[in-house]
C-alpha positions, 0 to 999 in steps of 0.5 A, a space after each residue: 473464443 467462447 468455445 475455448 477450454 480454460 480451467 479459469 478466467 482471471 479478471 486483472 493481470 496485476 500482481 495477484 492475477 499474474 501470480 495466480 495464472 503462473 501458479 495455475 500453470 505449474 499445476 497444469 491448468 490453463 487460464 485466460 487473463 483479461 486486463 483492461 490496460 494495454 500492458 500487464 502489471 501496470 501498478 507493479 511498474 510504478 511501485 516504489 518509484 519504478 523499483 518495486 518493493 516486492 515483499 518485506 522480510 518482517 511480514 506478519 499478521 499484525 502488518 495488515 488491517 482487516 475487519 477480521 485480523 485473523 483472516 490473512 493467516 492461512 494465506 501468508 502461511 501457505 505462501 510465505 516471504 521465503 516463498 516469494 524470495 525463492 520464486 523470484 530468485 529462481 527467475 533471476 531476481 536477487 533481492 536487496 534489503 532497504 529500510 525496515 525489511 523492504 526488499 527490492 530487486 538488485 536491478 532497482 527495476 520493476 520491469 524485471 518483476 513483470 518480465 518474470 510473469 510475462 515470460 512464464 505465462 508465455 512459456 505455459 501458454 496462458 492467454 492474456 487479452 489486453 485492452 479488454 473491457 468487461 461488459 457483463 458477468 452472469 452465472 447459470 448453474 455452474 457456469 460463468 459467462 463473461 462478456 467483454 470487448 477487445 480490439 473492437 470485437 465483442 466476445 464471450 467466454 464460459 468458465 466454471 472458475 472465475 477469479 476477481 483480481 481487478 485491484 482497488 480504486 487507486 490509481 485511476 490513471 492506471 486503470 483502477 476501478 471499483 469493478 471487483 466490488 461491483 461484481 461482489 455486490 452483483 452476487 450478493 456479497 458484502 463490502 467493507 467500507 472502502 477508503 484511501 489508505 497509505 495516502 498523504 494528509 491535507 492541512 487547511 486554514 491558517 496553518 497551511 501557509 506554515 506547512 507550505 513554507 516548509 515544503 520539501 523538508 523531511 524529518 525523521 519522526 514518530 507519528 502516533 494515533 490512538 491505535 499505533 505509532 510509526 517511526 520513519 520520515 515525514 515530508 512537509 508539502 505545500 498542501 500538508 504532510 507526506 512521507 512514509 510515517 504519514 502514509 502509514 498512520 493514514 491507514 489508521 486515522 479517522 477524519 477529524 482525528 488529531 495525530 501526535 508527531 514526535 520530531 525527535 524520537 528516541 531522544 529527550 530535547 530537554 536533556 540534550 539542551 541541558 547538557 549543551 548548556 553546560 558546555 556552551 551556554 552562549 550558543 543560540 537555540 537556533 544554531 543548536 537545533 540545526 544539529 537535528 533539523 534544516 536551517 529552513 525548518 529552524 527559521 520557521 519556528 520563529 514566533 513558535 519557539 525562542 530560537 533567538 535566545 542563547 541556551 543559558 537564557 532559556 527559562 523553565 517556560 521556554 523548556 516546556 514550550 520546546 518540549 511540547 513542540 518537539 515531542 508533542 507536535 499536534 496535527 489535525 489533518 483536514 483530509 487526505 489526497 484521495 484515491 489518486 494519491 493513495 498507494 492502496 484501498 482500505 476495505 473491500 470484499 468482506 472477509 466474512 464472505 470468503 473462505 480464508 483457506 481458498 479465498 472462494 466465495 462462501 455463497 457463489 461456488 467457483 467465484 474467487 477474490 484476491 489482492 487489493 479488492 479484498 478487505 486486506 490492507 498491508 502497511 507500506 513497504 512490500 506487505 501488499 505485494 506479499 498479500 497479492 502473491 499469497 492470495 494469487 497462489 492460494 486461489 491457484 491451488 483451488 481452481 
């Protein structure tokens, strides 16, 4: 196989690698994809609970975190959300919008997304090698030599263009690794510090029992850090907090940082209570709060709020306590659930090392990085897939 003529070798047959292979094929270029798993698109298949939220209608630059916030502009202008929609529609994937611009296939089946790439790669005779374990990458003059093992055989392939689309550290059981980062370091490229992102938060100490007792309860809330806020559901768990709003804020907070949770955004609990008090002052606070929260959640407020009082009996001090809890519920997470539960990795190959227009290394000609291994992290809700498609497209144009 070392003597076969490929225009490029792509490491990783995930979202970025697959899109790169297909787009290269459209340009008449032959590529070899090396994938360590026994199937392509492993992370696509589990995304969105197996439904695959493949893009977001609201995708803009501010939806991404990077040391260089402007780095992504060129890529998402070259391959837009409309391009993603039209690409998948061409091959039978009709999108349906869910919450906050999230687009899913009408079939609600991530397998349909992967099948698009499998079929196109087969039609264009792009070579995919599964169960491929890389054993080394070297470069002499303008040629990369990639050594790998597959099905018990040791093989090498030479190429002048090498694409690293091997993903990030989440999720180990899906074959995640730091291989892309190691390759970058091997060739002298800087790495922006990595961390789990879009990840549930953990609570420890005396507060844990209270959170654990509410496990399974979901509340629409506004979760804020010093940098940003998100309005979506939060989910209480036996180890802390999860849910879309928590996952979103996790990408923006540092260890030991306190977050504020507004448990009734867009309304003022004091105004609501005063209005209800005039109509039915005998109503218990506990019964009134069940208009907004589950009975289990309200019962858990015993000893925290005067839920046994009727509305007419509430004092000014009671109102202050209720407002503080409902609108300013402070939580100081002990940590997070780590890479095994994270949706994506924050940080990665430094954007300083790459051309924003081609995603080629500035130091190593012919070496490209795309997708999750680059220091570009999107919000929850299809943004990271949009970056993967866009980066794969951009790289393909420059092979």
